[in-house]
Every structure is written in C-alpha cells, then in structure tokens.
C-alpha angles and dihedrals in degrees: 000000000000130000097235124191120257116242108223113255094238091055093045092051091047094050091050094045092051091049092241089122118043134168093257115124127199090257088057092043091052093046093048098044099038099043092049091055108022094156093062109132119251111187132173117202105207139145092217107026112023121173137186120186144105133283089240089061091049090050093052090051090050089055090058093048091048089050091054092046092049090053088052088057098256109142149141114342094012114129115239112190118200131186107182131139122238093295134129089264091061092061092043092051092050094049092046092053094049093046089056096048089241125143112258113218109186123196122197113244096243093061110114135210095286095057096037092054093049093049094046090050099043097044090044087224117200093201139025124201111194142156119246094230137354124179110321094338119097099201095183091053091049090049091054089063095059110014093109090056093063103074095171091057106100101162135039117189117190129202106212110221094190093251113124113242147126119326124225117223111236096011119143123227113242092218092052091055090049090058096061129095116297124255113257101171127118107214120200101246121186109219088213090057125100112278101170142010115206115196115214136168121249144138092332128071090238125063118267116231110222114199121212128181128216089260097051095047097042091053088051090058087055089049093055092048090057094057094068113358093169096054122132123244109281139220102232128193096171103118115252084223087071128070096246092045094048092050105036101027098046119003096045093050090053092050092050094040089234125155106262115228117182133180122204091203129022117242110164096198091052089044091056088054092050095048091055095043096048100030092234137133133251146168097080127135121029115029094249095069092060098040094048090053092048088049093050115108085223094059112113138165087269090065092048089052091051091049090050092164133013127201110211124196144118091074134041113289113210112218089229089063092052093048092048089053094047089053088058091051097262115135108219123200122183131210135187128210144112141226086273095054108007099193113035100144134000145159127231130228089252096053119107113280091243091059093046099047104032105034137042091240136243130306110290124235111307093003123127130195137203122190113202136175112278092235100030120053093190095060118079117205129221134235113304095019119110115246143162114264125242118180142175134179144135091285095057115119128246093244138268134307086242106070092205091062091048092052090049098047105041132050132206093264093059098259120147121212101221097189091229132113123217147151127241113212129209089273093057091251117146124218120190109227106168145354128239092182110081104240140117118216107211115179091334095310119115113231120192113230089199093057092053092046092051092057094039092055090063090067105106096226094052117097097172138348146183124201115202141167117264124190116265121188090206106040100020093241137011131193117262122192119215108194137187110202125219114258114276094013125118115244114251121236125232093263091056094048092049091049090053092050091050091050088050090060103258116140118237092259088067099050119113112252098198131039127200122185115208137178091223144344134248104260144190119244087265090056098254117146110254100223095179090064091054091047089050091053092050092049090050090053091053097054 
C-alpha cells in the first residue's frame, strides 16, 4: 500500500553478498531464538502488573493470540497497532504479529487520542491491541472519541489492567484471545516486505511512519550486538513500543539468549535494588537512565561494577556525563542513529576513551557517510568542517508512510538526508553539532517542535514563537519555547503555557520546560527565524 524507495541494485547485491541481508524473517528469527532457549527468563518489574515466567511460555501464548487473530481474518501484510506498556502482553503481541506475517505498528504508551487516531487512520490498521488504562491515560475513553473515524479498524483488543473505567462496545478481551487454539500456519513472508512501522516525531506536526523490512531491522539487531558483545543482561525501561525499546529491550536479548528484564516505569532507587538482587546491568539507552542511577542515594560502587559498560544513544550524550561515569569505573560508549537508520555511527568498549566520550563514533558495519555543505548539497566538506549528514546502509528503512516525505529524504543512490549537522575528525569519528530537522530528543523520545508550535500559536497573547531543543543534563534535551508577545499583552508564565499545551491535547512529555520572552528573533534576510542561532545561545548558556 506504500510507495517505498527502491534500493539501488549495487547496494542490494553488496548487502546480500556480505551476508548483511539474509532470507531470515522475524517469524523465523523468533522460532530459532526462542525454541533454542525456551527457559530464558522473561520478567516484568511493575508495581501494578508484575510478571515472572519464561520466554517459551510467552511464545506459546503468542501462538494462541496469533491463532485467534488468524481466525478473525488478520494475516500477512495487515497492520496490527499495539499500545501496551512493558508488560507480558507487549511481548506476546509482538511475537503474534510477526508469526502471522503482519506489520507491527507500535505506539508508545504516552501518546494520546490525537496521535493514536492519526496513526490508526494513516496506517489503515486492521487491528488495535491496547490497554484500557495506564498511568493517567484512559485509552478506552480516548478511543471512544474517534473510533467511528477509523473505517479500516475492524478489531479492537483490550488488555484489562484491573482499573475500572469506560468499556468499549464490541471490543475483544486480550486474555480471551490468548485462550484459543494456537496458530499452526506457515505464511509465505517476503524478507523484503514491511515488518514494522515505527512512528516518530519530526519536522511535521504529525508523527512520521517509518517503514522497516525484516532485512533492515534484523541487521540492526546484529549491529547492536557488535557494540558490546560481552555485556551483561540489562534492566530496560525503554518501551517495547519504541524503536530503541523493541530492539534493545527485547530483540537483542533474544539474540544473545539473555534473561529479559523489563520495567514499565523507571524508578532509579528501585532499579538499584533490582540490579543487586538479580546481578544484572542497567543505565543503557537514553542518557537519563544512567544519570538517574548515578544520582540515586542507593547507588554504590557495586552498582557501577555491575553496569561495567553503558551504551548511550537515542538522545544527546553530554561529555560531562560520560566522564562522570568513567570516574566511577563505568565504560561509556556512544552511538548515533534514528528511527530511519538506527545505527549510523557508534563506538565500541575497546575504543580510546576520547572517541567514546567526546564523539558519536565511527560508521557502523556496512554504513556509509557523506558530509555536505549545509547550504549546498553538491559540495562535500572535509574533515573538521561542519556539514549536513547523509547516510546509507543495510539498516536504512524503506521510506515513510507519507510518499512526499520519502521523496524528500532519500535520493536515487540510496542516500538518506538525516537532518543533522556534524563534524568528522581525522580518525573518522563523527560528532553531532546541530540539527536541521526540527525535533527535540528528550530522554530518547522524539518531540516535534512544529507540533508544539502549532498548539502554542493558538494562545491569544502569542504573536510568534519558536520551540527549540535546549541541553539538559538529565534528559539530554528539553523543549524551550521562545515567544514574542502581541503588543499590549502581558507575557504568560511557564505554568500558563503548559496549561495551554495540556488543553490543546499534548501529553506532559511534550510540554515545554523553559520559556523565554523576546522582543524579536534572529532572522534570515527573508525573515525566517534562525533557530540554529537560538540553539547555539542555549548551548552556550549550558556550558
């Protein structure tokens, strides 16, 4: 149903010849990895829905869910949207979708009605698997407001959390579907076909649907394993409904045959207890996971020894954080990527400390980079000169659900315009210095500046605004709103702005955390706001 980019023949042949692309599908990967280690621990650390079991039990349950979905008519190529926290049911839903050859479409738990409706409509999802309530969000109540505007949605499956709330007419109970006869079919699945669509915020006010095939994502799992092949099992709180969580929290554990430990909410004090009790690692992924552990009053040298090394990525990694961790005996290695291409560059545990702590590493296996002038795509820049980053490799996605975005981001030679600016040094190490694409990466989650601006501009006192990323020692970045107020109006305070964003339907994770009032903005000769100047000023303040 999507207009996907064409991978150049020369690249395709190279990826196959090198063994970077194989004919393995996720159905085959799950079968191979799980049946060869069925007693592998699968544990959910949760205050409300804890679980202790094995990956084999999860897989058997997924066969029953897949069987019920198959009998409902859900099959290869159908889109199954799921919005479930890091619970047992999330793993079951993932495995069931892949067993059927369906396209998994994960949605992070904090997305509200606005985003969920958009994703259901644009993906033309056949089935939605959701939880009735999680945290302060009543997902069923939200669904009631737009269910009739999603004509392709035939089946809604609800995981009942035990919290009383609204009921959805015609919804199916997750547990009932998992009690049916197991799926025994062997669907013919093309490894080049879409396997997953990851929705991420970007330069538009609506989420972008990023399409990955079995080949691109399975190669990415191998990429992650290469960064730290000797790592311990990890306590992960990155949601499996996000690219980093799906890959690092679940699929990488299956590849390594590691016990899988998930948390549905991140509590660093509790995490410290779990690390010691289970003898596992933690603090990987977005910067906030490591910094919050180190800030915990329960953190001791024993925790640092258990962590050993920490791979940080998915959000900016301040060098000061890496140096602080190193002083505690934790080897930090950084990586850079995106939902479109998850592992573009990275450093390894054995690389020099300067590379690991102060750069985003070198191109990963199979990845190529081009550094071109920010204002002239035809001029490549040399070492030490800032340039916009173009990349390509075996883990690069197939394109977007929106064909106009695909045409804009990819060229005929297979290069992807990342929207980031960086510098390559004489060692081939890349350092990200700025962002052309208009996103804020807070704690590993992409937040669209355009989406916030769209809501903020409906505030009567706001004449003009710019939302930009500001450095944050805890979350990597946070959203700062720079506002010009209408003449004669009183400037709002941060609380008023946040209340307006909440009323506009934005979840708390997307609220601005800093407010600046200005008389005017730095501008281009054409009058456009020069956001990079604002970002530079905010970075200078944080030094």
